[in-house]
Backbone as numpy.savetxt, mean C-alpha at the origin, in Angstrom:
# Nx Ny Nz CAx CAy CAz Cx Cy Cz
-5.34 -26.45 -9.57 -5.68 -25.12 -9.07 -7.16 -24.86 -9.29
-7.82 -24.40 -8.26 -9.25 -24.14 -8.36 -9.50 -22.85 -9.13
-10.38 -22.89 -10.08 -10.71 -21.70 -10.86 -11.51 -20.73 -10.04
-11.29 -19.45 -10.31 -12.02 -18.43 -9.58 -13.44 -18.28 -10.09
-13.71 -18.84 -11.27 -15.05 -18.78 -11.83 -15.93 -19.83 -11.16
-17.10 -19.44 -10.68 -17.99 -20.37 -10.01 -18.46 -21.45 -10.98
-18.56 -22.68 -10.47 -19.07 -23.77 -11.30 -20.54 -23.54 -11.61
-20.90 -23.82 -12.83 -22.29 -23.66 -13.22 -22.57 -22.33 -13.88
-21.60 -21.39 -13.81 -21.76 -20.10 -14.46 -20.98 -20.11 -15.75
-21.49 -19.48 -16.80 -20.76 -19.45 -18.07 -19.41 -18.78 -17.89
-18.34 -19.43 -18.34 -16.99 -18.92 -18.14 -16.77 -17.61 -18.88
-17.56 -17.38 -19.97 -17.35 -16.16 -20.73 -18.04 -14.97 -20.08
-19.07 -15.23 -19.28 -19.87 -14.13 -18.75 -19.42 -13.70 -17.38
-19.08 -14.68 -16.53 -18.81 -14.38 -15.14 -17.65 -13.40 -14.94
-16.46 -13.63 -15.53 -15.37 -12.68 -15.36 -15.70 -11.30 -15.88
-16.39 -11.21 -17.02 -16.76 -9.91 -17.57 -17.69 -9.17 -16.62
-18.63 -9.89 -16.03 -19.56 -9.28 -15.08 -18.82 -8.77 -13.85
-17.86 -9.56 -13.38 -17.08 -9.15 -12.21 -16.24 -7.93 -12.53
-15.64 -7.90 -13.72 -14.85 -6.74 -14.13 -15.71 -5.50 -14.22
-16.92 -5.64 -14.76 -17.82 -4.50 -14.87 -18.19 -3.95 -13.49
-18.42 -4.85 -12.53 -18.73 -4.40 -11.17 -17.57 -3.66 -10.55
-16.36 -4.18 -10.74 -15.16 -3.54 -10.19 -15.00 -2.13 -10.78
-15.15 -2.02 -12.10 -14.99 -0.71 -12.75 -16.10 0.24 -12.33
-17.32 -0.27 -12.15 -18.43 0.58 -11.72 -18.21 1.14 -10.33
-17.78 0.29 -9.41 -17.51 0.75 -8.04 -16.36 1.75 -8.05
-15.33 1.49 -8.85 -14.19 2.40 -8.93 -14.61 3.77 -9.46
-15.47 3.78 -10.47 -15.95 5.06 -11.02 -16.73 5.86 -9.98
-17.57 5.16 -9.20 -18.33 5.84 -8.15 -17.39 6.39 -7.08
-16.39 5.60 -6.69 -15.44 6.06 -5.67 -14.63 7.25 -6.17
-14.26 7.24 -7.44 -13.53 8.38 -8.01 -14.38 9.64 -7.96
-15.66 9.51 -8.28 -16.55 10.68 -8.24 -16.65 11.25 -6.83
-16.72 10.37 -5.83 -16.80 10.83 -4.44 -15.52 11.57 -4.06
-14.37 11.03 -4.45 -13.10 11.68 -4.13 -12.94 13.03 -4.79
-13.37 13.15 -6.04 -13.27 14.42 -6.75 -14.15 15.49 -6.10
-15.28 15.05 -5.53 -16.19 16.00 -4.89 -15.77 16.38 -3.48
-14.80 15.66 -2.91 -14.42 15.87 -1.51 -14.03 17.30 -1.18
-13.18 17.98 -1.99 -12.79 19.35 -1.63 -13.97 20.32 -1.57
-15.04 20.03 -2.31 -16.22 20.90 -2.26 -17.15 20.53 -1.10
-17.02 19.31 -0.60 -17.88 18.88 0.51 -17.24 19.15 1.86
-15.91 19.22 1.91 -15.18 19.43 3.16 -14.46 20.77 3.07
-14.81 21.69 3.95 -14.23 23.04 3.90 -12.93 23.14 4.67
-12.72 22.30 5.66 -11.56 22.39 6.54 -10.29 21.92 5.84
-9.30 22.82 5.77 -8.01 22.45 5.19 -7.31 21.40 6.04
-7.48 21.50 7.38 -6.85 20.54 8.27 -7.40 19.13 8.03
-8.72 19.02 7.89 -9.33 17.71 7.65 -8.86 17.14 6.31
-8.76 17.98 5.29 -8.28 17.52 3.99 -6.83 17.06 4.07
-6.02 17.81 4.84 -4.61 17.44 4.98 -4.47 16.12 5.73
-5.23 15.94 6.80 -5.19 14.68 7.54 -5.67 13.52 6.67
-6.70 13.76 5.89 -7.21 12.70 5.01 -6.17 12.33 3.96
-5.44 13.33 3.46 -4.38 13.06 2.49 -3.31 12.17 3.09
-2.88 12.50 4.31 -1.87 11.68 4.98 -2.40 10.27 5.24
-3.68 10.16 5.59 -4.28 8.85 5.83 -4.29 8.01 4.55
-4.50 8.65 3.42 -4.51 7.92 2.15 -3.10 7.40 1.82
-2.07 8.19 2.15 -0.70 7.70 1.96 -0.49 6.41 2.76
-0.96 6.43 4.02 -0.86 5.22 4.85 -1.67 4.07 4.26
-2.82 4.41 3.67 -3.67 3.38 3.08 -2.96 2.69 1.91
-2.23 3.45 1.11 -1.48 2.86 0.01 -0.40 1.92 0.52
0.31 2.35 1.58 1.35 1.50 2.15 0.75 0.23 2.75
-0.33 0.38 3.50 -0.98 -0.79 4.09 -1.52 -1.73 3.01
-2.02 -1.18 1.93 -2.51 -2.01 0.82 -1.39 -2.83 0.21
-0.20 -2.23 0.12 0.94 -2.97 -0.43 1.30 -4.16 0.46
1.25 -3.96 1.78 1.54 -5.05 2.70 0.44 -6.10 2.65
-0.81 -5.65 2.67 -1.94 -6.58 2.64 -1.98 -7.40 1.37
-1.63 -6.80 0.24 -1.65 -7.52 -1.03 -0.61 -8.64 -1.04
0.53 -8.38 -0.42 1.56 -9.41 -0.33 1.08 -10.58 0.53
0.37 -10.27 1.61 -0.19 -11.33 2.46 -1.28 -12.09 1.72
-2.14 -11.36 1.02 -3.27 -11.98 0.33 -2.82 -12.90 -0.79
-1.90 -12.46 -1.63 -1.53 -13.22 -2.82 -0.40 -14.21 -2.60
0.58 -13.83 -1.77 1.73 -14.71 -1.58 1.71 -15.43 -0.23
0.83 -14.97 0.67 0.81 -15.57 1.99 2.08 -15.26 2.78
2.75 -14.15 2.49 4.01 -13.79 3.14 3.82 -12.50 3.93
4.46 -12.45 5.10 4.46 -11.26 5.93 5.79 -10.54 5.75
5.74 -9.25 5.46 6.96 -8.48 5.23 7.10 -7.38 6.27
8.29 -7.32 6.89 8.62 -6.22 7.78 9.61 -5.26 7.13
9.74 -5.36 5.82 10.67 -4.49 5.11 10.02 -3.65 4.04
8.68 -3.53 4.09 7.99 -2.77 3.06 8.35 -1.30 3.10
8.78 -0.81 4.27 9.19 0.59 4.37 10.41 0.89 3.50
11.19 -0.14 3.16 12.35 0.08 2.29 11.91 0.65 0.95
10.83 0.13 0.39 10.35 0.61 -0.91 9.62 1.93 -0.76
8.94 2.11 0.37 8.33 3.41 0.68 9.39 4.50 0.73
10.47 4.22 1.46 11.55 5.20 1.56 12.29 5.41 0.26
12.50 4.33 -0.50 13.20 4.46 -1.78 12.45 5.38 -2.74
11.12 5.24 -2.75 10.33 6.12 -3.62 10.51 7.58 -3.26
10.44 7.88 -1.97 10.59 9.27 -1.53 12.01 9.78 -1.70
12.99 8.97 -1.31 14.39 9.41 -1.36 14.88 9.58 -2.79
14.56 8.64 -3.66 15.02 8.75 -5.05 14.52 10.04 -5.68
13.25 10.36 -5.43 12.70 11.59 -5.99 13.29 12.82 -5.31
13.32 12.83 -3.97 13.79 14.00 -3.25 15.24 14.33 -3.54
16.11 13.33 -3.56 17.53 13.57 -3.81 17.75 14.04 -5.24
17.10 13.41 -6.20 17.30 13.80 -7.60 16.79 15.21 -7.86
15.68 15.59 -7.26 15.14 16.93 -7.44 16.00 17.96 -6.72
16.40 17.65 -5.49 17.21 18.60 -4.72 18.57 18.85 -5.37
19.16 17.81 -5.93 20.47 17.95 -6.59 20.34 18.41 -8.04
19.11 18.46 -8.54 18.84 18.85 -9.92 19.63 17.97 -10.91
19.59 16.67 -10.66 20.32 15.72 -11.50 19.56 15.36 -12.77
18.24 15.56 -12.76 17.44 15.28 -13.94 16.11 16.01 -13.82
15.35 16.01 -14.88 14.04 16.65 -14.85 13.16 15.97 -13.80
12.33 16.75 -13.10 11.51 16.16 -12.04 10.57 15.07 -12.54
10.10 15.20 -13.78 9.22 14.16 -14.33 9.96 12.83 -14.48
11.23 12.89 -14.95 12.02 11.67 -15.05 12.37 11.11 -13.68
12.63 12.02 -12.73 12.90 11.60 -11.36 11.70 10.89 -10.77
10.51 11.37 -11.09 9.27 10.75 -10.62 9.15 9.32 -11.13
9.41 9.15 -12.43 9.31 7.82 -13.04 10.37 6.88 -12.46
11.60 7.39 -12.31 12.68 6.57 -11.78 12.40 6.16 -10.34
11.80 7.07 -9.57 11.49 6.78 -8.17 10.47 5.65 -8.03
9.69 5.40 -9.06 8.75 4.27 -9.06 9.38 3.01 -9.66
10.19 3.20 -10.69 10.77 2.04 -11.38 11.85 1.35 -10.55
12.66 2.14 -9.84 13.78 1.56 -9.09 13.31 0.61 -7.98
12.41 1.03 -7.09 11.94 0.08 -6.06 11.24 -1.14 -6.64
10.50 -0.94 -7.73 9.78 -2.05 -8.35 10.76 -3.09 -8.89
11.81 -2.64 -9.56 12.82 -3.56 -10.10 13.56 -4.29 -8.98
13.96 -3.55 -7.96 14.66 -4.17 -6.83 13.78 -5.21 -6.16
12.50 -4.89 -5.99 11.57 -5.83 -5.35 11.38 -7.08 -6.20
11.33 -6.93 -7.51 11.18 -8.10 -8.39 12.37 -9.04 -8.25
13.57 -8.47 -8.23 14.78 -9.28 -8.08 14.83 -9.94 -6.71
14.46 -9.19 -5.68 14.41 -9.77 -4.34 13.33 -10.84 -4.25
12.21 -10.60 -4.96 11.12 -11.56 -4.94 11.53 -12.91 -5.51
12.39 -12.91 -6.52 12.89 -14.17 -7.08 13.69 -14.93 -6.02
14.47 -14.19 -5.24 15.27 -14.82 -4.18 14.39 -15.29 -3.04
13.40 -14.43 -2.67 12.54 -14.73 -1.52 11.48 -15.80 -1.82
11.32 -16.18 -3.09 10.24 -17.08 -3.47 10.31 -18.42 -2.74
11.50 -18.85 -2.38 11.68 -20.15 -1.73 11.66 -20.06 -0.21
11.53 -18.85 0.32 11.64 -18.66 1.77 10.26 -18.32 2.32
9.88 -19.00 3.38 8.55 -18.79 3.95 8.64 -18.58 5.45
7.49 -18.23 6.04 7.38 -18.17 7.49 8.23 -17.09 8.13
8.74 -17.42 9.33 9.52 -16.46 10.11 10.79 -16.05 9.38
11.40 -17.00 8.68 12.63 -16.69 7.95 12.40 -15.58 6.92
11.28 -15.64 6.23 10.96 -14.60 5.25 10.77 -13.25 5.94
10.03 -13.24 7.05 9.79 -11.99 7.78 11.10 -11.38 8.26
11.99 -12.21 8.81 13.26 -11.70 9.32 14.17 -11.22 8.19
14.13 -11.91 7.05 14.96 -11.49 5.92 14.50 -10.14 5.38
13.20 -9.96 5.26 12.70 -8.66 4.80 13.01 -7.56 5.82
12.96 -7.89 7.10 13.33 -6.92 8.13 14.79 -6.51 7.98
15.67 -7.47 7.74 17.09 -7.17 7.58 17.34 -6.28 6.37
16.67 -6.59 5.26 16.83 -5.78 4.04 16.35 -4.35 4.28
15.18 -4.22 4.93 14.64 -2.89 5.20 15.54 -2.07 6.11
16.08 -2.70 7.15 16.95 -1.98 8.07 18.28 -1.62 7.44
18.72 -2.39 6.46 19.95 -2.03 5.74 19.77 -0.70 5.01
18.62 -0.53 4.37 18.34 0.75 3.72 18.26 1.88 4.75
17.66 1.60 5.89 17.55 2.61 6.95 18.93 3.06 7.43
19.84 2.11 7.63 21.17 2.46 8.11 21.92 3.33 7.09
21.75 3.02 5.82 22.40 3.83 4.78 21.88 5.26 4.82
20.55 5.43 4.86 19.96 6.77 4.88 20.31 7.51 6.17
20.42 6.77 7.28 20.68 7.38 8.59 22.13 7.87 8.71
23.06 7.09 8.18 24.48 7.39 8.39 25.14 8.15 7.24
24.56 8.10 6.06 25.17 8.76 4.90 24.69 10.21 4.83
25.39 11.09 5.52 24.97 12.49 5.61 25.09 13.22 4.28
26.04 12.83 3.47 26.20 13.50 2.17 25.03 13.24 1.24
24.30 12.17 1.48 23.18 11.84 0.60 21.99 12.77 0.84
21.52 12.82 2.08 20.35 13.66 2.39 20.38 14.12 3.85
21.59 14.51 4.33 21.79 15.06 5.68 21.51 14.07 6.79
21.63 12.79 6.49 21.55 11.77 7.51 20.27 11.79 8.31
20.41 11.69 9.66 19.24 11.59 10.52 18.47 12.89 10.63
19.05 14.00 10.15 18.33 15.29 10.17 17.26 15.37 9.09
17.40 14.56 8.07 16.46 14.66 6.96 16.79 15.84 6.07
16.07 15.95 4.96 16.37 17.01 3.99 15.08 17.54 3.38
14.98 18.86 3.35 13.87 19.51 2.64 14.28 19.78 1.20
13.31 19.80 0.32 13.58 20.12 -1.08 12.38 20.86 -1.65
12.62 21.60 -2.71 11.56 22.37 -3.35 11.33 21.86 -4.77
10.08 21.78 -5.11 9.74 21.40 -6.48 9.97 22.57 -7.42
10.26 22.31 -8.70 10.34 23.42 -9.67 8.97 24.06 -9.86
8.94 25.16 -10.56 7.68 25.90 -10.72 6.62 25.07 -11.43
7.03 24.28 -12.41 6.08 23.46 -13.15 6.44 22.00 -12.98
5.40 21.17 -12.81 5.61 19.74 -12.60 4.52 19.00 -13.36
4.91 18.24 -14.38 3.96 17.56 -15.27 2.97 18.55 -15.88
3.46 19.77 -16.16 2.64 20.78 -16.81 1.74 21.57 -15.87
1.76 21.27 -14.57 0.92 21.98 -13.60 1.81 22.80 -12.66
1.23 23.81 -12.06 1.95 24.59 -11.06 2.27 23.69 -9.87
3.53 23.71 -9.43 3.97 22.79 -8.38 3.25 23.01 -7.07
2.79 24.23 -6.82 2.11 24.50 -5.54 0.84 23.66 -5.38
0.25 23.24 -6.49 -0.96 22.42 -6.41 -0.68 21.07 -5.74
0.53 20.55 -5.93 0.85 19.23 -5.37 1.12 19.29 -3.86
1.16 20.50 -3.31 1.29 20.65 -1.87 0.08 21.36 -1.27
-1.00 21.39 -2.06 -2.27 21.93 -1.61 -3.17 20.76 -1.23
-3.62 20.68 0.04 -4.42 19.51 0.46 -5.69 19.32 -0.36
-6.30 20.42 -0.84 -7.53 20.30 -1.61 -7.28 19.61 -2.95
-6.06 19.74 -3.47 -5.71 19.08 -4.74 -5.12 17.71 -4.48
-4.23 17.64 -3.50 -3.53 16.39 -3.26 -4.45 15.30 -2.76
-5.51 15.65 -2.03 -6.43 14.63 -1.55 -7.15 13.95 -2.73
-7.43 14.73 -3.77 -8.06 14.16 -4.97 -7.07 13.26 -5.71
-5.82 13.74 -5.84 -4.80 12.95 -6.54 -4.55 11.64 -5.81
-4.32 11.73 -4.49 -4.02 10.53 -3.71 -5.20 9.56 -3.70
-6.41 10.10 -3.54 -7.60 9.25 -3.51 -7.79 8.54 -4.86
-7.59 9.28 -5.93 -7.76 8.68 -7.26 -6.75 7.56 -7.48
-5.51 7.79 -7.06 -4.49 6.75 -7.20 -4.84 5.53 -6.37
-5.33 5.75 -5.15 -5.71 4.63 -4.28 -6.84 3.82 -4.90
-7.86 4.50 -5.42 -9.00 3.80 -6.02 -8.55 3.01 -7.25
-7.75 3.62 -8.09 -7.27 2.92 -9.29 -6.38 1.73 -8.90
-5.59 1.91 -7.85 -4.73 0.81 -7.39 -5.57 -0.36 -6.88
-6.60 -0.07 -6.10 -7.47 -1.13 -5.58 -8.20 -1.85 -6.71
-8.68 -1.08 -7.68 -9.35 -1.70 -8.83 -8.37 -2.57 -9.62
-7.16 -2.06 -9.81 -6.15 -2.83 -10.53 -5.79 -4.12 -9.81
-5.68 -4.06 -8.48 -5.38 -5.27 -7.71 -6.51 -6.28 -7.80
-7.74 -5.79 -7.75 -8.89 -6.70 -7.88 -8.89 -7.40 -9.23
-8.55 -6.68 -10.27 -8.47 -7.29 -11.60 -7.29 -8.26 -11.68
-6.19 -7.91 -11.04 -5.02 -8.79 -11.07 -5.30 -10.11 -10.36
-6.00 -10.06 -9.25 -6.33 -11.28 -8.51 -7.11 -12.25 -9.39
-7.95 -11.72 -10.27 -8.76 -12.56 -11.15 -8.04 -12.94 -12.45
-6.83 -12.43 -12.64 -6.08 -12.73 -13.86 -5.38 -14.08 -13.73
-4.82 -14.53 -14.82 -4.12 -15.82 -14.82 -2.91 -15.79 -13.89
-2.12 -14.71 -13.97 -0.93 -14.61 -13.11 -1.34 -14.58 -11.64
-2.41 -13.84 -11.35 -2.88 -13.77 -9.97 -3.34 -15.11 -9.46
-4.03 -15.88 -10.29 -4.51 -17.19 -9.89 -3.35 -18.17 -9.70
-2.31 -18.06 -10.54 -1.15 -18.92 -10.37 -0.43 -18.58 -9.07
-0.29 -17.28 -8.79 0.35 -16.86 -7.53 -0.43 -17.39 -6.33
-1.76 -17.36 -6.42 -2.58 -17.90 -5.33 -2.41 -19.40 -5.20
-2.28 -20.09 -6.34 -2.06 -21.53 -6.31 -0.72 -21.88 -5.67
0.30 -21.08 -5.97 1.62 -21.28 -5.35 1.53 -21.03 -3.85
0.77 -20.03 -3.47 0.57 -19.74 -2.05 -0.08 -20.91 -1.33
-1.08 -21.50 -1.95 -1.84 -22.58 -1.30 -1.08 -23.90 -1.29
-0.43 -24.22 -2.40 0.28 -25.50 -2.48 1.33 -25.39 -3.58
2.53 -24.97 -3.19 3.58 -24.73 -4.19 3.98 -26.02 -4.91
4.06 -27.13 -4.18 4.47 -28.39 -4.79 3.47 -28.85 -5.84
2.19 -28.70 -5.54 1.17 -29.11 -6.50 1.18 -28.19 -7.73
1.37 -26.88 -7.51 1.41 -25.95 -8.63 2.59 -26.27 -9.55
3.72 -26.64 -8.97 4.88 -27.02 -9.78 4.62 -28.32 -10.52
3.92 -29.23 -9.87 3.66 -30.54 -10.47 2.79 -30.44 -11.72
1.83 -29.49 -11.71 0.94 -29.37 -12.87 1.51 -28.42 -13.92
2.76 -27.97 -13.73 3.46 -27.25 -14.80 3.54 -25.75 -14.67
3.18 -25.19 -13.53 3.24 -23.74 -13.37 4.60 -23.30 -12.86
5.03 -22.14 -13.30 6.25 -21.53 -12.77 5.93 -21.01 -11.36
6.70 -21.45 -10.37 6.43 -21.06 -8.98 7.35 -19.96 -8.48
8.10 -19.34 -9.38 9.02 -18.28 -8.98 8.59 -16.91 -9.49
8.28 -16.81 -10.78 7.99 -15.51 -11.38 6.68 -14.90 -10.88
5.54 -15.64 -10.84 4.31 -15.01 -10.35 4.42 -14.43 -8.94
4.99 -15.14 -7.95 5.17 -14.50 -6.64 6.10 -13.28 -6.70
7.11 -13.34 -7.57 8.01 -12.19 -7.71 7.27 -10.99 -8.30
6.35 -11.24 -9.22 5.54 -10.16 -9.78 4.66 -9.54 -8.70
4.09 -10.39 -7.84 3.28 -9.88 -6.73 4.14 -9.01 -5.81
5.34 -9.47 -5.55 6.26 -8.71 -4.70 6.57 -7.35 -5.34
6.78 -7.34 -6.66 7.08 -6.09 -7.36 5.90 -5.14 -7.32
4.68 -5.67 -7.49 3.49 -4.83 -7.45 3.32 -4.21 -6.07
3.54 -5.01 -5.03 3.41 -4.48 -3.67 4.44 -3.39 -3.42
5.66 -3.57 -3.93 6.69 -2.54 -3.78 6.34 -1.28 -4.57
5.74 -1.45 -5.73 5.31 -0.32 -6.54 4.30 0.54 -5.78
3.35 -0.11 -5.11 2.37 0.63 -4.32 3.02 1.36 -3.16
3.97 0.68 -2.48 4.67 1.33 -1.37 5.49 2.52 -1.87
6.11 2.38 -3.05 6.89 3.48 -3.61 6.00 4.66 -3.97
4.80 4.39 -4.48 3.87 5.48 -4.77 3.54 6.23 -3.50
3.28 5.49 -2.41 2.95 6.14 -1.14 4.10 7.03 -0.66
5.33 6.50 -0.71 6.48 7.30 -0.28 6.73 8.49 -1.17
6.55 8.30 -2.47 6.76 9.39 -3.42 5.73 10.50 -3.22
4.47 10.13 -3.03 3.43 11.13 -2.80 3.66 11.89 -1.50
4.05 11.16 -0.46 4.31 11.82 0.82 5.48 12.80 0.72
6.55 12.38 0.06 7.70 13.27 -0.11 7.34 14.49 -0.94
6.56 14.29 -1.98 6.15 15.42 -2.83 5.26 16.38 -2.06
4.34 15.85 -1.29 3.39 16.67 -0.55 4.08 17.46 0.56
4.97 16.81 1.29 5.64 17.48 2.42 6.91 18.21 2.02
7.49 17.88 0.87 8.75 18.50 0.47 9.87 18.15 1.43
9.83 16.91 1.97 10.79 16.54 3.00 10.98 15.03 3.00
12.22 14.59 3.19 12.53 13.17 3.32 13.40 12.98 4.55
13.24 11.81 5.22 13.99 11.52 6.44 14.18 10.01 6.55
15.21 9.55 7.28 15.45 8.11 7.40 14.29 7.33 8.00
13.43 7.99 8.77 12.29 7.30 9.37 11.37 6.67 8.32
11.50 7.13 7.09 10.70 6.55 6.01 11.10 5.10 5.74
12.31 4.70 6.19 12.80 3.34 5.97 12.63 2.45 7.20
12.26 3.00 8.33 12.33 2.26 9.58 11.34 1.11 9.63
11.75 0.03 10.32 10.91 -1.17 10.38 9.58 -0.90 11.09
9.56 0.08 12.00 8.32 0.37 12.72 7.22 0.84 11.77
7.60 1.48 10.67 6.62 1.89 9.68 6.03 0.66 8.99
6.87 -0.31 8.69 6.37 -1.57 8.12 5.46 -2.29 9.09
5.84 -2.27 10.39 5.00 -2.90 11.40 3.65 -2.24 11.53
3.64 -0.89 11.48 2.37 -0.16 11.55 1.49 -0.49 10.35
2.10 -0.59 9.17 1.34 -0.92 7.97 0.73 -2.32 8.08
1.49 -3.25 8.67 0.97 -4.60 8.85 -0.20 -4.61 9.83
-0.08 -3.82 10.90 -1.19 -3.71 11.86 -2.43 -3.15 11.18
-2.26 -2.13 10.35 -3.38 -1.55 9.63 -4.05 -2.59 8.73
-3.22 -3.39 8.06 -3.76 -4.42 7.15 -4.55 -5.46 7.93
-4.03 -5.87 9.09 -4.72 -6.88 9.89 -6.02 -6.34 10.46
-5.99 -5.09 10.94 -7.20 -4.48 11.50 -8.29 -4.36 10.44
-7.91 -3.95 9.24 -8.90 -3.80 8.19 -9.36 -5.13 7.61
-8.45 -6.09 7.55 -8.78 -7.39 6.97 -7.89 -7.68 5.77
-6.77 -8.36 6.02 -5.81 -8.62 4.95 -6.33 -9.61 3.93
-7.44 -10.32 4.24 -8.01 -11.28 3.29 -8.83 -10.60 2.21
-8.97 -9.29 2.30 -9.77 -8.53 1.34 -8.92 -7.44 0.70
-9.19 -7.14 -0.55 -8.42 -6.12 -1.27 -8.52 -4.76 -0.58
-9.74 -4.37 -0.19 -9.95 -3.04 0.39 -9.72 -3.00 1.88
-9.53 -4.17 2.52 -9.40 -4.22 3.97 -8.26 -3.38 4.52
-7.02 -3.54 4.01 -5.91 -2.76 4.55 -6.11 -1.25 4.42
-6.69 -0.80 3.32 -6.91 0.63 3.14 -7.89 1.17 4.18
-8.98 0.45 4.40 -9.96 0.86 5.41 -9.33 0.83 6.80
-8.56 -0.21 7.08 -7.88 -0.29 8.37 -6.90 0.85 8.57
-6.20 1.24 7.52 -5.22 2.33 7.63 -5.90 3.66 7.94
-6.99 3.95 7.25 -7.70 5.21 7.49 -8.25 5.26 8.92
-8.87 4.15 9.36 -9.41 4.11 10.73 -8.30 4.22 11.76
-7.19 3.53 11.53 -6.06 3.56 12.44 -5.47 4.97 12.54
-5.36 5.65 11.40 -4.79 7.00 11.37 -5.64 7.98 12.19
-6.95 7.95 11.95 -7.81 8.90 12.66 -8.01 8.51 14.12
-7.88 7.22 14.43 -7.91 6.81 15.83 -6.72 7.39 16.58
-5.54 7.33 15.98 -4.35 7.93 16.60 -4.52 9.43 16.77
-5.03 10.09 15.75 -5.22 11.54 15.83 -6.23 11.90 16.92
-7.33 11.16 16.98 -8.36 11.44 17.97 -7.85 11.19 19.39
-7.18 10.06 19.59 -6.68 9.73 20.92 -5.59 10.71 21.36
-4.76 11.15 20.42 -3.70 12.09 20.74 -4.20 13.46 21.18
-5.40 13.81 20.77 -5.96 15.12 21.15 -6.47 15.14 22.58
-6.89 13.99 23.08 -7.58 13.98 24.37 -6.84 13.22 25.47
-5.74 12.58 25.16 -5.04 11.82 26.19 -3.53 11.93 25.97
-2.82 12.07 27.08 -1.37 12.17 27.00 -0.75 10.82 26.64
-1.31 9.74 27.18 -0.79 8.41 26.93 -1.65 7.71 25.86
-1.80 8.40 24.74 -2.67 7.90 23.69 -2.22 6.56 23.09
-0.89 6.24 23.06 -0.54 4.92 22.50 -1.16 3.76 23.28
-1.34 3.94 24.60 -1.97 2.88 25.38 -3.42 2.67 24.95
-4.12 3.77 24.66 -5.51 3.67 24.20 -5.58 2.99 22.85
-4.70 3.42 21.94 -4.67 2.82 20.61 -4.34 1.33 20.70
-3.36 0.99 21.54 -2.99 -0.42 21.70 -4.12 -1.26 22.24
-4.85 -0.72 23.21 -5.98 -1.46 23.78 -7.06 -1.71 22.74
-7.35 -0.69 21.95 -8.36 -0.84 20.89 -7.92 -1.87 19.86
-6.63 -1.85 19.50 -6.13 -2.79 18.51 -6.19 -4.23 19.01
-5.85 -4.43 20.29 -5.95 -5.77 20.86 -7.39 -6.26 20.83
-8.32 -5.37 21.21 -9.74 -5.75 21.21 -10.22 -6.09 19.81
-9.82 -5.28 18.83 -10.23 -5.52 17.45 -9.67 -6.85 16.95
-8.40 -7.11 17.26 -7.77 -8.34 16.81 -8.44 -9.58 17.40
-8.81 -9.51 18.68 -9.43 -10.66 19.35 -10.87 -10.86 18.91
-11.61 -9.75 18.78 -13.03 -9.85 18.48 -13.30 -9.97 16.98
-12.38 -9.48 16.16 -12.58 -9.51 14.71 -11.34 -10.09 14.04
-11.14 -11.40 14.12 -9.92 -12.00 13.56 -9.78 -11.80 12.05
-10.89 -11.58 11.36 -10.83 -11.31 9.91 -10.88 -9.83 9.60
-10.75 -9.00 10.62 -10.70 -7.56 10.41 -12.07 -6.93 10.27
-12.07 -5.63 10.10 -13.30 -4.86 10.03 -14.12 -5.25 8.81
-13.45 -5.43 7.68 -14.17 -5.78 6.46 -14.74 -7.20 6.57
-14.00 -8.09 7.21 -14.51 -9.44 7.42 -15.76 -9.46 8.27
-15.77 -8.63 9.33 -16.95 -8.54 10.19 -18.14 -7.99 9.41
-17.90 -6.93 8.63 -18.98 -6.34 7.84 -19.49 -7.34 6.79
-18.58 -8.12 6.21 -18.98 -9.09 5.20 -19.85 -10.18 5.81
-19.47 -10.67 6.99 -20.26 -11.70 7.65 -21.64 -11.18 8.04
-21.67 -9.92 8.51 -22.95 -9.33 8.89 -23.86 -9.18 7.67
-23.30 -8.75 6.56 -24.08 -8.58 5.34 -24.57 -9.91 4.80
-23.68 -10.92 4.85 -24.07 -12.25 4.39 -25.18 -12.83 5.25
-25.06 -12.64 6.57 -26.11 -13.14 7.46 -27.43 -12.45 7.27
-27.36 -11.15 6.96 -28.62 -10.40 6.73 -29.31 -10.86 5.46
-28.53 -11.13 4.41 -29.12 -11.56 3.13 -29.65 -12.98 3.21
-29.06 -13.80 4.10 -29.50 -15.20 4.19 -30.79 -15.36 4.99
-31.19 -14.33 5.73 -32.43 -14.43 6.49 -33.63 -14.38 5.56
-34.70 -15.15 5.85 -35.87 -15.14 4.98 -36.61 -13.82 5.10
């Protein structure tokens, strides 16, 4: 397995320097997000940005699975929906404290994904994509047909208690507050993923992705690291679903549908699935492109589709890949 540390650089200094850069960029991004409500006066713009960040978290979960495991998943919406449904149903039925429901809504999808990841570790290519699609649609059918759970295809509204994690619950449905919360979570998630990629487990998962037989031959476990990656990706998707359900106070079976997983995959590809931040950037651009096209054209999906085809053909490595090549070319000029 090739080390992520460049040859010729001191092994003790290089990782620390990279970690410092990651944390520095994350701190700057957090500061920008915290200042957003004071820089943007429009509640509508803040609300749209909040929804875009939810999509960015989901797209990041899909992109991370592609980046680390080399696997395409059409069932990521299952964990997105599980996060929202577990929280919404438990709060609506008052089965436990909302704080415990919040924790369970994150732990349950993560555990299920880890167990599924152990099973999926040996499956690659189209078979893996179809298997994840089947698992995701199974959750969708349960939510769609089980009316006693959350009113079936009608969906279910729920109200938060007056206090949630010590704060007034209305703050979690205020776009000026939620945009800061969602942005902060996204930034911390991206920083955490960047650090994970450089960790031992992340490097082993990448080695399994590149050559599973060779990784097994040199003594690495080829099942647990990919399963951990799968669990992390599900955790991110569950956070996105949980935040969306909390912000809207509403859950519906569409949260499980395969089309949501497909949209997240498109966002990841447009942004650049080979980069940690690529899917998030692609998701935000994709969200506002849909909103912009929908305002000015009746057949806006055709416009969005045309743009996506052009982006895919002209920028095979995504928007971040294009920007990276342009930056590299500029620095290489004398």
